[in-house]
Structure formats: structure tokens, C-alpha cells
N, C-alpha and C positions, 0 to 999 in steps of 0.2 A: 261216504258216511250220508246216511237217512235222519235227516233230521224231526227230532217228537214233534205231534201235533200239540203240545199242549207243555205249559211251565207253571210253577207256581209261586206265588209273589205275596211274601209275608202270609204263607199260611193258606189262601185263596186258589184256586185251580182254574187259569185260562187259557185260554186261546193263543196261541204264538203271534197273531194279528193284530192280539188287540196292542192298543197304547198302555205306556205304562213309564214312560219318560219323564214326564211333568212331574217336578219337586223333585227328582230323584238324584240325588247325590254323588253315586256312586257313576251317575252318568256325565253331571255334570263338572263333579272336582274328582273323582278317582280316589272317594272318600269310605273306603273298605278293605276287605279281605275278602280272599277266593279259595277255594280248595278244587281242584281238579281229581275226579274219583272213577277209578275203572270199575265197568259191573263186568263180572263172570258169571256165567249160568243163570243169568237174570237178578243178580245179587250184587250189592257196592261191596268191594274187597277194601279192607283194610278202613272202614269205614271209620271206625272209634277211634284210631292216630290221625284220621283229615281233621274229624270234628272237636278233636281236643287242641288239636295246634291251630283250627281257624279263633275258637275263642280265647285260646291266649293269645292270637293278635288283635281280636278283637278288644282285650282288655287294655292291650298296652294303647289303640287307637282311643279310650276313653268312652267307648260306648256302653249304654245301658244295658245291661243284657237282661231280659226276662226270666223269670225262674224256670219256664217251663222249655227255655230252649236248652235241653239237655240232650246228650249223644241216643239217648232212646227219642226223644222227639225228631231229631232230624232223621234219624232211621225211620221213622214211620214217615215222614213226610217225603222220602225219596223213594224210599219203595212203591210208595202210593203211585208216583209219577211215574218210577218202570213200568210199572202194570198197566198205569191209564196210556203210556206211550209204546206198550204191547214191545219190551225189550225182552227175550225171553234169553238170549245169549250174551255174545260179547254187545259192549257199549260203553258210554260214558255219562258221569252227570258232573254238573258244575254247579257249586251252591257258592253264593256269593252274600256276605254280609256289611251292609253299609249305616250310616246314619240315615236316619229322616231327618225332614222337619227343612223348613226352608231357610232363607241367608246365604251368604256368600262363606267366603274364610270364617268369618262368627255365627256358625251356626246355631241355630234356635232351641235345635234340642237335639239330645244326646241319644235317642232312643234309636235302636238296633233295629232294623229291616233286613229280610234275607230274601232273594230271589235264587229258583233251582231250577236248570233246564236238563234234559235229558237226551241222550241221541243212540242210535244204534251204530254200532261198529262189524266191519266184517269179519274178523277172527275172534273167539269165543277166549282166546288165552292168548298170552304174550308171544309175538313172533318175532324174529331177530332178521333185522334187514338184509338181503343178499347181496347187496353190494355195501363196502362202507362207505361211510358217511367223508366228503373231502371237508375240512376243516382250515380256518384262520383267524387270528386273534383282532377282536375288535378295540382300538386302542383309542377311538376318539374320544368317548368317555366313559370313566370308571361307575364302579359301584360303590358307595360311600356305606363303611362299617357303624351300623349304629344298631337301635334296638328291636327296628324291625327287620334287619336285613334277613331271618332265616322265616320269614313268613310272604307269603302272597300277597304282594298289595294289588288293586285293581287299577293303579300307575303304574303302567308298565312302557313307560316312554324308552326307558334304555333296551329293554329287551326287543322293541317294536324297532329300533334304531337298530341295534347289532343284526334284525333279520333282513332289514333294508339291506345293509353293507353286504351279507351272505350272499341274496340275490342277484345285487348289482357285480359281483365280483364270482358267478356261478358257483357258490359254496352250496352244502346242504345245512350247515351250523358255524358257529365259530364261538370261540370262547371268551366270556369277559372279565377283565382284570380288577381287581381293587384299587383302591387309591395308591398303595404301595407298588402297582405292577403286577400282582400277585395274579394267578391265574385262579379264579373262584368257582367258575360253574360255566354254563352256556345257556344257548338263549333260552331253553325250555327245560334243561334239565341239571342235574349235579352230573360232578364228573369224577371219572375213576381210570389210572393207569397201572398197568401191568409192570412190573420191571422184575426178570427172574424168581415169577412164580407166586410175587406177594402183590400183594394191592395194596395202594395209597391213594387218597382220597383230601380234598381239602378239610381241615377244621373248622366247624360252623363259627368261629372265634375270626375266621377271617374273610368273613361276610357272605357263605354260600347259602341260599335256600335248604333247611332242615328238612330234604324230601322224606316222604314217606317211603319211594323206593331207595332212598340212598341207605334209610333205617333197614329196609328189606334185606337188601345185597348184603351189609355186613355183617348181618345178624346169620344169614344163609350162608357168607364165605367162611366165617368162624368155625358154623358149627360141623362144616365139612372139611377142617383141617387148613384152611387158606388163610394166611396171617396177612391184618387189615392193618396198617398205619393209618392215623389223621396228619398228614403231614402238609406244610404250606409247599405248594406248587409254583414254580419259577417256568417260564418259557422253555430252555434248557432245559426242564423235565423232560418235555414234550421229543425232544429229538433222542435221549439215551430211552425210552420206552420201549417196550416190548409191544405193547397193546395199551388202547385206549380204549374206553366204555362211557356211553352218556346213559343215565338214568333218569325215569320219570316213571310218573304214576301212572301215566296213559297208555305207553308203549313199552313200558319194560326196560329193557336193556337195546340200544342202539349202540354198533362197534363201528370206532373211526377206522375208516380204510386210510386218509393220507390227512400229511399236514407240511404243507412244502413240498419239499421232494421226498422224504418220509416217508415210509408204507408199514401197516400194522396187519397182524394174524388176528383171530378171535378165539383160539381155543379155550380162556378162560369166561369171556362173556358167553359163552354158547355153554358150558357148562355148568356155569350160575344159574341161567336164564331156565334150561332144563329142571335143574332141581326146586326152582320156585312154581313153574308150571306143573310140577310132579305134586309139588304141596297142594296147590291150589285145586289139583283133579282130584284130592281125598278131602278137601273139603273147607269152603270158602271163607275168610274168616269174616265176619259182616259185624 
């Protein structure tokens, strides 16, 4: 993945080598929210849903959002950065919204600032992984269910710890549990299991991220006659499943090949990804 030469910090175009960490509460305290956005054909995909979710999270953080921080404004900012970084096909952008001002836990200001970067990806459309991911459950830390659970917080210590667990145990991913021991998501994705042709995914009330690709998969499945239920998932459900796949905005769908001694197929995940790519090729939603 080739990183772009430019970023946008609070509307100002900067070179990536310029320092901007002084008094940056996103860096110092993880005080903000972010969105990762897929770029297809040089355009941001599902951008409206990403920006709306980011602004909802910022509202919960009590950030003061300027009136011009609209979907159209951020669309313009992201598109200009995509063009400046010469991304003409596949890529990804990340936008972070964080609290400005000095201070420690007691910030001197609630004014919102934003940061955007964008980089190339090797594939224009989503590509299903050739080999299934090997996964397990990370149980040393749980995710609390609260008003921020469904948003992407810049404070990402839990998924980082889970990723270190996966790396130590030669895994490609692992599942994260809520405080009741229920499966809610993976390190970077929402979780779907397939049993007898029916899709099941944890409800938002269990504490999972309200993923944009999760929504996309649910809608695509329903539109094509596949039944979907939002159900609480326990570790036992993994062993009973015919198929498991993970979804996020950048990779699309990734299928799970194995959990402990259990092995899985990828028939439904392949079908849904093909349907999503077909819709994207007809016209990208920006």
C-alpha cells in the first residue's frame, strides 16, 4: 500500500512529513472518533453513512461541531485529498474528528478539529481472501456496552491487545467479547455466522460497532432473498455454524477458515461480496 504524500489537518493541506502533534488531544488522550472509508474508482464509497456516524459519535463526546462540518463539506475535503494523492482507482481514507485545545482530562475547549489521510490500495474492488482466516476468542479483556460502543473511538487499546494476542498465537483474527461473554465483533470487523443458509449477526445492543459494511451486507442479503437475524452470539454458536465471515469498510468481506478444530466454507460470503461488487461497478455511492 502506497501512502499519500499529503494529508488534510482542519482544512489545511500539509505534507505528511510536517509535524502536527503539538497539543493534539487525539494523539495525547485518544479523545475523538474516526471513520475508515473505502475508495473505489477514485471516489469515496458509502461516504454519507460514514460522515453521519462520525458526527453522531462526536455529538456524544460533546464536541462543538462548526455549522460547515456537513456531509458535503467533508465530501469535498476527501475528494480533494484523493485527487492530490493521485488515487484514481482503489484506496482508503481515514478521517479523525477530535477535541481541540490544551489541558489534560479537563480540556480547555470542546471545539472539534479533523484530520484526513488517504492512500492507495492494490485492488479497486473488494477481493475475498484466498485462504480462510484462522481465529480464536480473545478473553483477557472485554468490551463494555455503553453509549459509545457502536462508534469508532480513537482510543483503540482493546483491539490492539486482541491483535497482539492473535499475532502471538499465529492467528489472523480473533473475536472480542462483551462483559457478558457474548461474541460481538473481531479486532477490526463485524461478525456474521451462517447456519442452514440463514445469516446471524450480533445486535448493536450487545456492544458491537455499527459498521457501515455490516449494514451493507444486511441490506444486500435481504434484497437477494437471504434471511438475516440480529441475534446474540455465544462461543457455542461458532462450533454449530456452517460458515463465518467478517466485514469492514476497507476489506469488505473476509471469510473465516477455522476456529479451533472446526473448519468452514465460504459459499454465502462469496455470493454476497459478488453482489456488492456488482452494485459498485454500476455506480459508486458517494
